ZAMARGU-4260 file (C-alpha; in steps of 0.2 Angstrom, whole numbers, plus 5000, padded with zeros to 4 digits):
<rodrens>
0) 5001/5000/5001 | 5014/5012/5004 | 5023/5008/4987 | 5007/5012/4978 | 5003/5029/4989
5) 5023/5033/4984 | 5020/5030/4965 | 5004/5041/4965 | 5013/5056/4974 | 5028/5054/4963
10) 5017/5054/4947 | 5007/5068/4953 | 5023/5079/4957 | 5031/5075/4940 | 5014/5079/4931
15) 5015/5096/4939 | 5033/5099/4935 | 5030/5094/4918 | 5014/5105/4917 | 5024/5121/4921
20) 5030/5134/4910 | 5043/5146/4912 | 5041/5163/4905 | 5056/5176/4904 | 5051/5195/4902
25) 5064/5205/4893 | 5066/5224/4888 | 5064/5224/4869 | 5078/5236/4866 | 5091/5232/4878
30) 5087/5213/4881 | 5089/5216/4900 | 5077/5205/4910 | 5062/5215/4918 | 5058/5212/4936
35) 5042/5216/4945 | 5031/5214/4929 | 5015/5208/4934 | 5006/5193/4926 | 4987/5189/4927
40) 4978/5174/4921 | 4960/5178/4914 | 4946/5168/4909 | 4940/5163/4891 | 4931/5180/4889
45) 4948/5189/4894 | 4940/5199/4909 | 4939/5188/4926 | 4954/5185/4935 | 4956/5167/4938
50) 4972/5167/4950 | 4981/5179/4961 | 4993/5189/4951 | 5011/5184/4949 | 5026/5196/4949
55) 5043/5192/4939 | 5059/5188/4948 | 5075/5199/4946 | 5079/5187/4931 | 5063/5192/4923
60) 5056/5173/4927 | 5037/5169/4928 | 5033/5149/4932 | 5015/5146/4926 | 5008/5130/4932
65) 4988/5133/4929 | 4988/5142/4911 | 4978/5131/4898 | 4971/5132/4881 | 4954/5144/4881
70) 4963/5157/4895 | 4970/5173/4892 | 4984/5182/4900 | 4989/5200/4903 | 5006/5206/4907
75) 5009/5224/4913 | 5024/5234/4921 | 5024/5253/4924 | 5037/5257/4912 | 5031/5245/4897
80) 5017/5243/4885 | 5007/5229/4891 | 5005/5211/4883 | 4988/5203/4880 | 4984/5188/4872
85) 4977/5170/4873 | 4986/5153/4876 | 4992/5152/4859 | 4998/5170/4858 | 5010/5166/4873
90) 5016/5149/4867 | 5022/5158/4851 | 5033/5168/4862 | 5044/5152/4865 | 5045/5157/4883
95) 5054/5173/4881 | 5042/5189/4880 | 5049/5206/4875 | 5040/5221/4881 | 5041/5238/4873
100) 5046/5252/4885 | 5035/5268/4886 | 5043/5284/4881 | 5040/5294/4897 | 5037/5282/4912
105) 5056/5281/4918 | 5052/5279/4937 | 5060/5262/4937 | 5074/5263/4925 | 5090/5258/4932
110) 5105/5266/4929 | 5124/5263/4936 | 5135/5278/4930 | 5132/5288/4944 | 5136/5276/4959
115) 5145/5262/4948 | 5130/5252/4952 | 5112/5249/4947 | 5100/5262/4955 | 5083/5269/4950
120) 5083/5285/4939 | 5072/5293/4951 | 5084/5292/4966 | 5099/5300/4956 | 5100/5320/4962
125) 5109/5326/4947 | 5103/5329/4930 | 5105/5313/4920 | 5102/5309/4900 | 5099/5291/4894
130) 5103/5287/4876 | 5098/5269/4872 | 5103/5258/4859 | 5087/5259/4850 | 5089/5278/4848
135) 5106/5275/4841 | 5101/5262/4830 | 5086/5273/4820 | 5098/5289/4820 | 5113/5279/4813
140) 5127/5291/4818 | 5144/5288/4810 | 5154/5291/4826 | 5151/5291/4844 | 5154/5310/4844
145) 5138/5310/4833 | 5128/5299/4846 | 5131/5313/4858 | 5126/5326/4847 | 5110/5319/4842
150) 5104/5318/4859 | 5102/5336/4858 | 5110/5338/4875 | 5127/5340/4870 | 5137/5352/4860
155) 5150/5345/4848 | 5163/5355/4840 | 5174/5347/4825 | 5190/5353/4819 | 5190/5339/4804
160) 5178/5326/4799 | 5186/5312/4809 | 5184/5320/4826 | 5171/5327/4838 | 5174/5337/4854
165) 5158/5335/4866 | 5155/5351/4876 | 5144/5349/4893 | 5138/5364/4902 | 5153/5375/4894
170) 5166/5362/4898 | 5176/5353/4885 | 5191/5340/4882 | 5201/5337/4898 | 5187/5345/4908
175) 5174/5331/4904 | 5176/5313/4907 | 5174/5298/4896 | 5170/5283/4905 | 5170/5266/4894
180) 5163/5250/4902 | 5168/5258/4919 | 5185/5262/4914 | 5191/5281/4912 | 5198/5285/4896
185) 5205/5301/4901 | 5223/5299/4900 | 5239/5310/4905 | 5240/5320/4888 | 5221/5325/4887
190) 5223/5342/4882 | 5212/5358/4886 | 5208/5363/4868 | 5198/5350/4857 | 5199/5332/4858
195) 5193/5319/4845 | 5197/5302/4856 | 5179/5298/4858 | 5177/5293/4839 | 5188/5278/4844
200) 5173/5270/4852 | 5163/5261/4839 | 5145/5267/4840 | 5138/5250/4833 | 5143/5241/4850
205) 5135/5254/4861 | 5122/5247/4873 | 5117/5264/4881 | 5125/5280/4887 | 5122/5289/4903
210) 5125/5308/4901 | 5129/5315/4919 | 5129/5334/4918 | 5138/5343/4931 | 5154/5339/4942
215) 5156/5321/4948 | 5173/5321/4956 | 5166/5312/4971 | 5163/5296/4962 | 5176/5299/4948
220) 5188/5310/4954 | 5199/5321/4941 | 5192/5329/4925 | 5174/5327/4929 | 5171/5346/4930
225) 5158/5348/4917 | 5151/5331/4917 | 5153/5312/4913 | 5149/5303/4897 | 5147/5285/4905
230) 5146/5273/4889 | 5142/5255/4890 | 5146/5243/4877 | 5137/5226/4872 | 5141/5212/4883
235) 5139/5193/4881 | 5123/5186/4887 | 5120/5168/4895 | 5109/5156/4888 | 5093/5160/4898
240) 5096/5179/4894 | 5098/5177/4876 | 5086/5164/4873 | 5097/5154/4860 | 5114/5148/4859
245) 5118/5159/4843 | 5114/5177/4837 | 5122/5187/4824 | 5118/5205/4821 | 5125/5214/4805
250) 5122/5229/4795 | 5129/5238/4779 | 5127/5256/4778 | 5130/5270/4764 | 5127/5288/4765
255) 5130/5301/4752 | 5136/5317/4760 | 5154/5308/4763 | 5151/5293/4752 | 5152/5283/4769
260) 5153/5263/4767 | 5151/5255/4782 | 5152/5236/4787 | 5147/5230/4804 | 5144/5213/4813
265) 5143/5205/4830 | 5142/5187/4834 | 5135/5181/4851 | 5136/5163/4858 | 5127/5159/4874
270) 5130/5145/4886 | 5125/5142/4903 | 5142/5147/4911 | 5152/5154/4896 | 5146/5168/4884
275) 5155/5176/4870 | 5153/5193/4860 | 5164/5196/4844 | 5162/5213/4836 | 5170/5220/4819
280) 5167/5237/4811 | 5174/5243/4794 | 5172/5262/4789 | 5178/5272/4776 | 5173/5290/4772
285) 5175/5302/4757 | 5178/5320/4757 | 5164/5329/4765 | 5151/5340/4755 | 5144/5354/4763
290) 5126/5361/4761 | 5122/5372/4745 | 5111/5385/4752 | 5119/5399/4763 | 5109/5411/4774
295) 5124/5423/4774 | 5134/5429/4758 | 5150/5428/4768 | 5148/5409/4771 | 5155/5407/4753
300) 5170/5418/4754 | 5176/5411/4772 | 5169/5392/4772 | 5169/5387/4753 | 5185/5376/4749
305) 5190/5385/4732 | 5208/5379/4732 | 5218/5363/4738 | 5236/5357/4737 | 5242/5343/4727
310) 5260/5337/4725 | 5268/5336/4709 | 5282/5324/4711 | 5289/5326/4693 | 5292/5345/4697
315) 5296/5341/4714 | 5283/5356/4720 | 5267/5359/4728 | 5254/5365/4718 | 5239/5375/4720
320) 5223/5368/4711 | 5205/5373/4709 | 5191/5363/4718 | 5178/5360/4705 | 5164/5359/4718
325) 5168/5372/4732 | 5155/5364/4744 | 5165/5347/4745 | 5179/5350/4758 | 5194/5341/4750
330) 5205/5335/4763 | 5194/5327/4775 | 5192/5309/4770 | 5197/5295/4782 | 5194/5278/4786
335) 5193/5267/4802 | 5192/5249/4809 | 5185/5244/4826 | 5186/5226/4834 | 5179/5220/4851
340) 5181/5203/4859 | 5171/5200/4876 | 5170/5183/4886 | 5159/5181/4901 | 5161/5166/4913
345) 5149/5163/4928 | 5157/5154/4943 | 5142/5154/4954 | 5126/5165/4956 | 5137/5176/4967
350) 5153/5178/4956 | 5156/5181/4938 | 5170/5187/4926 | 5171/5197/4911 | 5185/5199/4899
355) 5186/5215/4887 | 5197/5217/4873 | 5195/5232/4861 | 5206/5238/4847 | 5202/5254/4836
360) 5213/5260/4822 | 5211/5273/4809 | 5220/5279/4792 | 5228/5296/4793 | 5215/5309/4798
365) 5217/5326/4789 | 5216/5341/4800 | 5204/5351/4789 | 5206/5367/4797 | 5224/5368/4797
370) 5225/5364/4778 | 5213/5379/4774 | 5224/5391/4784 | 5230/5405/4773 | 5222/5414/4757
375) 5224/5412/4738 | 5222/5426/4727 | 5213/5422/4710 | 5210/5433/4695 | 5203/5429/4677
380) 5205/5411/4680 | 5222/5411/4686 | 5230/5410/4703 | 5242/5426/4705 | 5247/5422/4723
385) 5245/5411/4738 | 5251/5410/4756 | 5243/5393/4761 | 5253/5388/4776 | 5252/5369/4775
390) 5252/5356/4761 | 5250/5342/4774 | 5243/5342/4791 | 5236/5324/4797 | 5234/5315/4813
395) 5243/5299/4811 | 5233/5282/4812 | 5226/5284/4830 | 5227/5267/4838 | 5218/5263/4854
400) 5219/5246/4863 | 5209/5241/4878 | 5211/5226/4888 | 5201/5223/4904 | 5195/5211/4917
405) 5180/5212/4927 | 5174/5203/4943 | 5156/5206/4948 | 5152/5200/4966 | 5134/5199/4970
410) 5135/5193/4987 | 5128/5197/5003 | 5127/5217/5004 | 5128/5216/5023 | 5146/5213/5022
415) 5160/5224/5018 | 5167/5214/5003 | 5149/5205/4999 | 5144/5216/4985 | 5153/5226/4972
420) 5165/5224/4956 | 5184/5225/4954 | 5191/5230/4937 | 5209/5228/4931 | 5213/5237/4914
425) 5226/5241/4903 | 5226/5254/4889 | 5238/5259/4875 | 5235/5275/4865 | 5246/5280/4850
430) 5244/5297/4841 | 5255/5306/4828 | 5254/5323/4821 | 5263/5324/4804 | 5265/5342/4796
435) 5273/5349/4781 | 5274/5366/4776 | 5269/5372/4758 | 5283/5368/4746 | 5295/5363/4761
440) 5302/5345/4758 | 5303/5341/4777 | 5289/5332/4784 | 5289/5333/4803 | 5281/5321/4814
445) 5277/5320/4832 | 5272/5303/4839 | 5265/5300/4857 | 5263/5283/4865 | 5252/5281/4881
450) 5251/5266/4892 | 5239/5267/4906 | 5235/5254/4920 | 5221/5256/4929 | 5213/5246/4946
455) 5196/5251/4951 | 5187/5242/4967 | 5170/5248/4971 | 5158/5240/4985 | 5141/5243/4992
460) 5138/5239/5011 | 5119/5240/5017 | 5119/5246/5035 | 5100/5244/5035 | 5084/5244/5024
465) 5086/5262/5023 | 5105/5266/5024 | 5120/5260/5014 | 5137/5264/5010 | 5147/5265/4994
470) 5164/5265/4996 | 5180/5262/4984 | 5197/5265/4977 | 5204/5269/4960 | 5224/5268/4956
475) 5230/5274/4938 | 5247/5275/4930 | 5252/5283/4914 | 5268/5282/4905 | 5271/5293/4891
480) 5284/5291/4877 | 5285/5305/4865 | 5296/5305/4849 | 5300/5318/4835 | 5308/5316/4818
485) 5309/5324/4801 | 5308/5316/4783 | 5315/5323/4768 | 5301/5318/4755 | 5313/5322/4741
490) 5328/5311/4747 | 5320/5299/4760 | 5332/5304/4773 | 5326/5304/4791 | 5333/5314/4806
495) 5327/5316/4824 | 5339/5332/4826 | 5332/5350/4827 | 5314/5345/4830 | 5308/5345/4848
500) 5295/5333/4854 | 5278/5337/4860 | 5281/5330/4877 | 5297/5327/4887 | 5310/5316/4876
505) 5315/5308/4892 | 5298/5301/4896 | 5286/5305/4909 | 5275/5297/4921 | 5259/5301/4931
510) 5251/5291/4944 | 5234/5293/4953 | 5227/5286/4969 | 5210/5290/4975 | 5198/5283/4988
515) 5179/5289/4991 | 5166/5286/5003 | 5147/5289/5000 | 5133/5288/5012 | 5115/5286/5006
520) 5100/5288/5017 | 5081/5285/5013 | 5069/5295/5024 | 5051/5302/5023 | 5043/5285/5020
525) 5057/5280/5008 | 5051/5294/4996 | 5067/5305/4999 | 5085/5300/4997 | 5101/5310/5004
530) 5117/5306/4997 | 5132/5312/5006 | 5151/5309/4999 | 5169/5314/4999 | 5184/5309/4989
535) 5203/5311/4993 | 5215/5311/4977 | 5235/5310/4977 | 5244/5313/4961 | 5261/5311/4956
540) 5270/5318/4940 | 5287/5316/4934 | 5296/5321/4918 | 5313/5321/4911 | 5322/5330/4897
545) 5337/5324/4886 | 5340/5336/4874 | 5340/5352/4886 | 5350/5362/4873 | 5338/5361/4860
550) 5324/5366/4872 | 5335/5379/4881 | 5329/5373/4898 | 5339/5376/4914 | 5332/5360/4920
555) 5332/5341/4914 | 5319/5334/4927 | 5304/5341/4933 | 5292/5334/4947 | 5275/5338/4954
560) 5264/5331/4969 | 5247/5336/4972 | 5232/5333/4983 | 5212/5336/4981 | 5198/5333/4994
565) 5181/5335/4987 | 5164/5333/4994 | 5145/5333/4988 | 5129/5333/4995 | 5113/5328/4984
570) 5094/5326/4987 | 5081/5318/4977 | 5063/5318/4984 | 5046/5313/4977 | 5035/5326/4983
575) 5019/5316/4978 | 5008/5317/4963 | 5023/5313/4951 | 5032/5329/4956 | 5050/5327/4960
580) 5063/5339/4967 | 5083/5336/4964 | 5096/5347/4972 | 5116/5346/4972 | 5130/5355/4980
585) 5147/5349/4977 | 5165/5353/4974 | 5175/5345/4960 | 5193/5346/4954 | 5203/5344/4939
590) 5223/5338/4942 | 5236/5345/4930 | 5242/5332/4918 | 5257/5329/4908 | 5250/5341/4895
595) 5247/5354/4907 | 5264/5353/4916 | 5277/5347/4904 | 5272/5351/4886 | 5282/5362/4874
600) 5273/5370/4860 | 5275/5384/4848 | 5262/5393/4840 | 5264/5410/4832 | 5276/5420/4841
605) 5274/5411/4858 | 5282/5395/4865 | 5274/5386/4880 | 5286/5379/4893 | 5284/5367/4907
610) 5279/5374/4924 | 5280/5362/4939 | 5272/5375/4952 | 5254/5373/4945 | 5240/5364/4956
615) 5222/5356/4953 | 5210/5368/4946 | 5194/5368/4956 | 5176/5371/4956 | 5160/5375/4967
620) 5143/5368/4958 | 5126/5370/4964 | 5110/5363/4953 | 5092/5361/4957 | 5080/5352/4947
625) 5061/5350/4945 | 5050/5337/4936 | 5032/5334/4935 | 5022/5321/4926 | 5004/5322/4921
630) 4993/5307/4919 | 5008/5297/4912 | 5006/5308/4896 | 5017/5323/4899 | 5032/5325/4908
635) 5041/5343/4910 | 5058/5345/4919 | 5071/5359/4921 | 5088/5361/4930 | 5096/5377/4934
640) 5115/5377/4939 | 5130/5388/4943 | 5147/5383/4944 | 5161/5394/4951 | 5179/5390/4944
645) 5194/5394/4953 | 5212/5392/4952 | 5209/5389/4935 | 5224/5384/4923 | 5227/5397/4910
650) 5241/5404/4900 | 5250/5419/4902 | 5268/5427/4901 | 5282/5419/4909 | 5300/5420/4911
655) 5316/5407/4913 | 5330/5414/4923 | 5324/5432/4920 | 5322/5429/4901 | 5304/5433/4894
660) 5310/5424/4876 | 5319/5410/4869 | 5325/5402/4854 | 5314/5388/4849 | 5310/5380/4832
665) 5320/5392/4820 | 5316/5408/4829 | 5314/5419/4846 | 5298/5417/4854 | 5289/5424/4869
670) 5289/5412/4883 | 5271/5407/4890 | 5266/5394/4904 | 5252/5387/4912 | 5247/5394/4929
675) 5233/5394/4942 | 5227/5412/4941 | 5211/5409/4933 | 5193/5412/4940 | 5176/5411/4931
680) 5159/5406/4932 | 5148/5395/4921 | 5128/5395/4923 | 5113/5389/4913 | 5097/5381/4912
685) 5091/5366/4904 | 5073/5362/4900 | 5065/5346/4893 | 5047/5340/4888 | 5040/5324/4883
690) 5023/5320/4878 | 5014/5303/4874 | 5002/5305/4860 | 4997/5287/4861 | 5004/5269/4863
695) 5013/5272/4847 | 5019/5290/4846 | 5028/5304/4857 | 5035/5320/4856 | 5052/5326/4864
700) 5059/5344/4866 | 5074/5350/4874 | 5083/5366/4876 | 5100/5371/4883 | 5106/5389/4888
705) 5124/5391/4895 | 5133/5406/4900 | 5150/5409/4907 | 5162/5424/4913 | 5181/5424/4915
710) 5185/5435/4930 | 5203/5434/4930 | 5206/5451/4923 | 5198/5468/4931 | 5185/5468/4917
715) 5175/5452/4916 | 5177/5444/4898 | 5168/5429/4890 | 5173/5411/4895 | 5180/5399/4881
720) 5170/5383/4875 | 5153/5392/4880 | 5141/5386/4866 | 5126/5397/4859 | 5108/5392/4863
725) 5105/5375/4857 | 5091/5362/4857 | 5080/5348/4847 | 5063/5344/4843 | 5058/5326/4839
730) 5043/5316/4834 | 5044/5298/4837 | 5032/5284/4830 | 5034/5266/4831 | 5019/5253/4827
735) 5023/5235/4823 | 5036/5234/4810 | 5037/5253/4806 | 5047/5266/4814 | 5048/5284/4811
740) 5057/5298/4819 | 5060/5317/4812 | 5069/5329/4822 | 5074/5347/4820 | 5091/5352/4828
745) 5094/5370/4830 | 5108/5383/4837 | 5106/5401/4841 | 5119/5414/4835 | 5136/5417/4843
750) 5142/5435/4841 | 5159/5439/4839 | 5160/5450/4854 | 5154/5434/4864 | 5170/5424/4860
755) 5184/5422/4871 | 5202/5428/4866 | 5208/5410/4866 | 5214/5398/4853 | 5202/5386/4857
760) 5188/5397/4851 | 5195/5396/4832 | 5190/5415/4828 | 5199/5413/4812 | 5184/5400/4808
765) 5170/5411/4812 | 5162/5424/4800 | 5165/5443/4802 | 5151/5444/4813 | 5152/5427/4823
770) 5143/5410/4820 | 5126/5413/4813 | 5111/5404/4820 | 5106/5388/4811 | 5093/5373/4810
775) 5092/5356/4801 | 5078/5344/4798 | 5080/5326/4799 | 5070/5311/4794 | 5074/5293/4799
780) 5063/5277/4794 | 5065/5259/4798 | 5054/5244/4792 | 5055/5226/4797 | 5054/5216/4781
785) 5054/5200/4792 | 5060/5196/4810 | 5077/5194/4803 | 5079/5209/4791 | 5077/5227/4793
790) 5078/5241/4780 | 5082/5259/4786 | 5081/5276/4777 | 5087/5292/4782 | 5087/5310/4776
795) 5098/5323/4786 | 5098/5341/4783 | 5083/5340/4772 | 5085/5358/4766 | 5104/5356/4761
800) 5109/5371/4772 | 5127/5376/4774 | 5131/5378/4792 | 5145/5377/4803 | 5144/5374/4822
805) 5152/5387/4834 | 5172/5384/4836 | 5173/5371/4822 | 5185/5371/4808 | 5174/5362/4795
810) 5156/5364/4789 | 5143/5352/4793 | 5136/5339/4780 | 5125/5345/4768 | 5109/5335/4762
815) 5113/5317/4767 | 5104/5301/4762 | 5108/5287/4773 | 5103/5269/4767 | 5106/5254/4779
820) 5101/5236/4778 | 5102/5226/4795 | 5101/5207/4798 | 5097/5198/4815 | 5100/5179/4813
</rodrens>
């Protein structure tokens, strides 16, 4: 009898197991698991609820044991459009249901750049903009600089087509921080002018971007004066996340403005404990064509490309040639290759590892603004005189290698080392500047190699339900090698004499060690969150010079040690009825690097010399933000901020051994150096709106206004890097297989009197009145031909206007038609 009873119980148990269905819920765009989704099983009429609601786990898992033919299911989540279907509709999902995110409800969206761990967006006190993979895919930016620009929240300056220097809240280059997969990209030679390093990140592999506006030195240390661009690339997913063992995504794209040809593929393999992702991108760009129609008659004179230089080897001369189409900016073409390999290994539920290998390289990238320096006189179809300065000005192949190993610890958060991450990384960056004056046979090359070791450790400890500590440490070390040589293009002879290196020829080093602590408290029935934090950073720099005679320096070694202590306080408060208050007060800093302390650079009649007496530049920041959501349809938000900058590093007249000039690079030049005497303030406002028209369409609008003044002199002057008023309006539509987005990007004017008297402003590239206002109209569409194939069409700058963004040395693309074919297999 007992044997029969045991058999019956076993049969019932295994029958119940066999009848259970597992259903995983994922975000349709990010493919991340959706936790806390609600599932209801309804009767045959689709109305009455048959069981108590189920809620998905952290992995997005539902276990269904009573869902049968003739019943209906309803899956809902605050941030997603619902799924409603019968038994067969759900079976067709094959255990993996993908929900489409609503455009406005972002209450439970998880972000990680603000604290290096996932936390709800609503608990972040500072202004934060999200750019997701879906947005990047439909807008089809050619580079990651374009990803930032298309958001409408970041201004991008360009000196050449192969570049892009983001500006956040009036700060640029080494005053904004780029973080890639949790690793800082800013290195010891990031300069204060304009930087194009962000284009070495392949936009095709970006999973998402978090734009953190305003200082973030407590978590990230130096360089985050204006903000942080936190970029996450795609990662391998395990089998239960991916849903199948193999997945291939590939696309081919062509665009007309610069004859872009691009091929990309990424191949995913998923197992239970191992996962892999391999990505490859190959891009080639022709010379960029600017718009035909000009709102100002002076644009044709100052911005058209009427002449270019061509080398005649038979004559051994550089010749001026006439450009048949002046709107085509000859001398802007280049190519790029980006590779990535990631591997994940899950040791157990509490510990997994990810290895990240990235490599980016380019062809030579012409510095277009320098190639157009000078004037040519033309009369009766003949060139009568010319004084173009350069026949060649190229950035050499720009190479970036990243190798990183991350350990993710998901253990008991009540222990000091129970939950967190440890990242060890190595980066190698190679850059070249290759120049040759007009009809000069000597080609000059300055080459830099930077090697960076990084070790980050970040942990979370929960004190109780409402209190927690974030703490961590960061160590980085930079080695900089700088070389210079000349090559006679007629004889092939090379020499390293008579040409100074950009950075110390004996090598230089920069080391940083930082530790931070952040205390977080929830109160007011967990509707408010207070965040207090502090960070200490120690920096040591050293550089040595071998050829002191060439440099005319009275020393052969310089050393610099600096300390910085910063703090921050932030508050996010849900005031009820979808009304939220955010407030932040913080200090921030930027430690001088090798480019600040040790660079020798001649420009015009001046030469900048090293100065080992400078210290960190600092700022005090305050911001307050308000947002209000109305009936889950309309969301309005605004942020006002004020940033006071002091001990700013600026360039001024200097002397060595009582001498205010020195012989350098063939002539006597006035000596200048970087010193901490600058004071200034940047303030502004950001406003945005999102309105959901229905389940398929919504509108977005954003506006950014920034102003800044330099108080270093008796009379306040404009600060550099301050863009004019800018913003974006966009309409989004997505239903079934069809997607449409149209946007209007616009910039206000920048008057000449509002420019700062600094080289980074590129006054020579502006019109006599400054930079005119402009707007462009863009359309993007996508149609899914099948679940595996998608066709995209984009039209940018529909009206074919000729415009040039503030401080840029190259005009923006004219009318551009983009055609893309995507495959998901």
